[in-house]
N, C-alpha and C positions, 0 to 999 in steps of 0.2 A: 474876519470877524468870527469869533467862536460862538456857537449857538447852543443854548440849553432849551430843550423842549419838554413840555409836560403833556403826557398822554392820559386823558381821563374821560369819564363818561358823564353821568348825571351830576356828579360832584361839582360844586361851584366855588364854595367859599375858600377852600385851601388852594386850588389851582390859580384862582384869580389873585389871591394875596401873595402867593409864591412868586408869580411872574412879576408883579408890581415890586416886591421887595428886592428880588434879584436885580432888576433894572435900576433900583435906587442905589444899591451899594456896590454893584459890580464895577471893576475898573474898566477903563476904555478898552474896547476890543472884545468884550463879552456881553451878550444880551440873552434874554429869555423871552419865550413866547409860547402860546398854546400850540402844540405840535400840529402840523398839517401833514396828513398822509395822502399821497397821491398814488402813482403807479409804484408797484413793488416788484423790482426785477432782481433775480438771483445774483448775489455777489456785488450788488450796488449799494452804496451808502445812502442813508436817508437824508444826509446833509447836516445832521446834528452831531455835535461833539459829546453831549450828555443828554440823556432822556430820563426823566422821572416817570416811571410807569405806575399808573393808578387804576388800570382797568383790564390789562390783558389776562388776569386770572379768570375773567368772565367772557373773553372774546378770543377764541382760537386764532382768528385771522391776525389780530394784533400780536399775539404771542409768536406766531411764525415770522411776522415782519421784524419783531425785535431781535429774534435770534439771527436773522439775516443781517441786520444792520450792526449787531454786536460783532459779528464775524468780520466786518469791514473796519472795526475800530471804535465804534460808538461805546461810550461808558453808559450802560443801562443800569438804572437803579430801580428795582433789584435785579441781580443777575437772572435772566430768563431761563438759562439752562439749568441752574441749580434749583430754583424754586419749583420748576415744572416737575422735577424728580423728587421733590420733597414730600414727606408725609409724616404724620404724627407718631406712628409707632417707631420708625427709625429715629426720629428726633428724641424720643424718650430714651432710647438706648444710647444715643450720642450724649445726651445730658448726663447720664450715669457715668459715661467714660471720662467726662471732664469734671466730675465731682459735684454735680448739681442734683439735689434730690427731686424725684418725681413720684407720683402715685404708682402703686403696683398696677401693672397693666398686662393683659394678654390679648393676643390677636385672634379674631374669629373669622373663619371663612364665610363667604356670602351665603345667606340662607338659600337663595335660588342660584342655580348654576349660571355662569356667564353665558351669554349668547354664543352659539356655535360650539358649545362644549357638550359632552355626554358624560354619563356616569363613569365610563372608562377613562375619562380625562383626569379623574381623581383617584386613580388606583394606588397612588402613593400616600393618600390621606387616610389615616386610621379612622374608622367609623364603628361605633359612635365615638364622639370626642370624649375625653376624660373630664366630663362636666364637674363631677364631684371634687376632683383635685383642683380644678380652676376656681370653684366656689370657695374651697378652703383657703386658697392663696389670696383671693381678692376680698372675700367677705361681703356681707350685705349690711346696709344698702350700698349700691354701686351705681356707676354710670356706664351706659353703653352709647357709643357715638362712632361716627364714621372715622376710619383711620386716615382719611384725607378729606379736606374740605373745612368749612368753617361756618360762621354766621349762626351758630346754634341750631343748625338744621339736623333733623333726625337724631336728636339727643334725647335719651331716655334715662330717667331715674328709676331703678328697679330695686325692690325691697326684698325679693325672694325669688327662687327659681321659677315659679309660675309666672310672675310678672316679666321676668327676663325672656322666657320662651314666647310669651304673648307679644312682647315688643319685637323680638327677633323675627317673628313671622311677618312683620310689617316692613322689613328692611330690604326685601327683594335681592338685588345683586350688589348691594353695598358691602364692602369688607368693613367689619366693625371692630372696635376696641371694647373690651370690658375692663373698667378701671375702678380702682378703689376710691371711695368717697373720702375727701379730706374735709372734715368739719372744721372750718376755719374761724379764727377770731379776728383776723385782719386780711384784707385782700388788696393787692396792688396791681395796677397796670402800668407798665414802664415802657416809655419810648426809648429806642436806641437808634441814633442817627449817626452815620459815618463810622460806626463800629465802636465809638467810645463816648459820644455825648449821650448822657442818660438823664431822663426826667421820670421820677417816681411819682405816680399819682394814686392816691387812695381811690378805691373803686368798689362798688357794691353790685355784683352781677345779679343779685336777686331783685334789684329795683327795676322798674320800667326803664327802657333804653335811655330816655332823656334825663333820667335821674341817677344814672349809675355813677357819675362822677361827683355826686353830692355826698361826700363822705369826709371824715376827719382824718388828718394825718396823726399818727401816734407821736407822743413826745416823751422825753426823759432819756436817761443813759442807756437803758435796755433798748429803747426804740432807735437810738442813734446807732448802736451796734448792729441791730437788725437791718436798718436801711443800708448800712455799709456793706453788709453781706449780700443783700438784694442787688445792689449796684454791681458788686463783684460777679455775681452769678449772671446778671444780664450781659455783661461784657464777655464773660467766658462763652456763653451760648452763642452770641452773635459772632464772636471771633471764630468759633468752630464751624458755624453754619455759613458764614460769609454774607450775612445780610447787611445792606447799607441803611435800610429804613425798615424798622420792625417794631413790634410791641411784644413784650413778654409779660405774662400774667403769673402772679404768685399767690397761692393760698397759704396763710400762715397758721400752722397748727403746733402747739407746744413750743413756740418760738422758732420753729423750723420753716423756712420758705420752701414750699413745693412748687416747682414750675408746672403750670397747668396747660398753658397754650403759648407757643413761641414760634410759630411759623405763619407770619402774616405778610404776604407780599404787598398788600396795600392797606395798611392799618388805618382805622378811622381817624380822620383829622378834621372833621367838620366842626365848625365853631358852635353849632347848635347842640352838639352832644358833648364835646370835650371841654367847652367853656372858654372864655376869653383868654385867661392867663396861659392855659395849656396850648391853646391855638397860637397865640403870639410866639411862644417858645418854639413850637414846631415849625412855623413859617420862617422865623429867623434862623434857626439851626439848619433847616433843610436848604435855605438859600445859601448860607455860607459853605455848606458841604458841597453843593452843586457847583458853586463858583470855584472852589478849590479843585474839584475834579476836572473842571474845564481848563484851569491853568495847567494841570499836570497831564492833560490829554496828549497822547502821542498818536498822530495819524497812522492808520494802517496797522496798529499794534493791538494786542489784547489789553483793553482798558477796563475789564470787568473785575469785580471782587470775587475771589474764590476763598472759601473757608479753609481753615487749617486741616480739617478732616480730609479734604480732597488734596490740598497741596502737599501735606505730609505723606499721604498715601502714594501720590505720584512720585514724590522725591524718593520715597523708600523703594518703589519699583525700579526707578532709574538706577539707584545705587546697586540694587540686586543684579540688574542687567549688566552693569559695568563690571561688577565682581565676577559674575559668571563668564563674561566674555574674555576675562584675563586668565581664566583657569586653563 
């Protein structure tokens, strides 16, 4: 029997519906359940062929367990090795490399020195920073937010240098991004499951959380072309990053989709926020993708998804090594 487990925390609506749907449509020999975690021994499998991870971004114990079971052959969705190393500044740079527009962004060192460091730890960092040059590049108003993390935590809108420095003083040891504001006419949040199944949802981030999906989808020839571009960008990003289950947010300015947020190891799938139609799509699509991964699972092998950024880099390194060895 091939087993699909879902690992989750307080979330209820999606995990319960996912397990039920998998067990309704899976062929004989495949079943799903809420994952049970018992003893975790190095190098030993959890007993699951596929795991849908909805919580390890907040629980380091689960994150370590998932890496261990992935090493024994479990297909973990999303790849716990990759998203653990993931962060927004690198993702922006990667987006540019695959032709997806992003806001102008610079990286700022933490306001307070990291624990167990001293002034001499930063002898390579020029001080003071060239603030004027960065302000000229980004412009105001701008947004300052952590380079890693989510949930709209520690996000500041700053209208001038004084507001920026005041907000910066509150950020302690967080490494921050300073990012151009995109004044948008439309905004989309897009699910991507299995690397190719895409659902584009109109989204209004300025609304209260429970009303953010209460927005209208644009229509007409120009909108059709725009949505096709958005879908293409979603697939490009997830192919490069190697996410199996992700959301990508786009702000539309002057007809150009700018990718705003696209590293979500456990994107919101609660029926009370995304609405019934979106919820049904996510449950159905995730169930089919999980079943397909269970069918393709190869015991003891690497069953993770790796993005093209990593696979092409590894392949390039191998080619270089082979060429050098033949000289």
